[in-house]
C-alpha positions as CSV (number, residue, x, y, z in Angstrom):
1,P,-3.9,-9.1,-0.4
2,L,-7.0,-7.3,-1.8
3,A,-9.0,-8.7,1.0
4,S,-7.0,-6.5,3.4
5,A,-7.8,-3.3,1.5
6,S,-10.7,-1.2,2.7
7,P,-12.0,2.0,1.1
8,T,-11.9,5.1,3.3
9,G,-13.3,7.7,0.9
10,G,-14.9,8.8,-2.3
11,A,-14.5,6.6,-5.3
12,G,-12.6,3.9,-3.5
13,C,-9.4,5.8,-2.8
14,P,-7.5,6.6,-0.9
15,Y,-7.9,3.5,1.2
16,T,-6.2,1.6,4.0
17,Y,-4.2,-1.5,3.3
18,I,-3.1,-3.8,6.1
19,V,0.3,-5.4,5.5
20,E,0.1,-9.2,5.2
21,P,2.8,-11.6,6.5
22,D,3.9,-12.4,3.0
23,D,4.3,-8.7,1.8
24,T,8.0,-8.0,1.3
25,G,7.9,-4.2,0.6
26,L,6.0,-1.4,-1.1
27,F,7.1,-2.4,-4.6
28,R,5.6,-5.9,-4.2
29,I,2.4,-4.5,-2.6
30,A,1.9,-2.1,-5.5
31,I,2.2,-4.9,-8.0
32,D,0.0,-7.2,-6.0
33,L,-2.7,-4.5,-5.8
34,G,-2.6,-4.2,-9.6
35,Y,-0.7,-0.9,-9.8
36,D,2.3,0.0,-11.9
37,P,5.5,-1.1,-10.1
38,E,6.6,2.5,-9.8
39,F,3.4,3.3,-7.7
40,W,5.3,2.2,-4.6
41,I,6.8,5.7,-4.7
42,K,3.3,7.3,-4.2
43,I,2.5,4.8,-1.4
44,A,5.8,5.7,0.3
45,E,5.0,9.4,0.0
46,A,1.4,9.0,1.3
47,N,2.8,7.3,4.4
48,N,5.9,9.4,4.9
49,L,8.1,6.3,4.6
50,T,11.8,6.8,4.0
51,E,12.6,3.1,4.0
52,P,9.9,1.5,1.9
53,W,11.3,-2.0,2.2
54,L,10.6,-2.0,5.9
55,V,7.0,-2.9,6.3
56,Y,5.7,-5.3,8.9
57,P,2.6,-7.5,9.1
58,G,-0.2,-5.5,10.6
59,D,1.1,-2.1,9.5
60,E,-1.7,0.1,8.1
61,L,-0.8,1.9,4.9
62,T,-2.7,4.6,3.1
63,I,-3.0,3.6,-0.6
64,P,-3.4,6.9,-2.5
65,C,-5.4,7.5,-5.7
66,P,-3.3,6.7,-8.8
């Protein structure tokens, strides 16, 4: 999954992450990217997502700075 991440500013964050076909939700994306499991909340907030389990391949997510 890290291959789909591309820095968009400063010290590598925030950056854009493209959802992969095997991604099952923000919780799993946070873990796969090496963040604390609770980091999914910050990802949801950064993307104004109210249903964080509904992500689809090809979606672009902003991954905020931890």
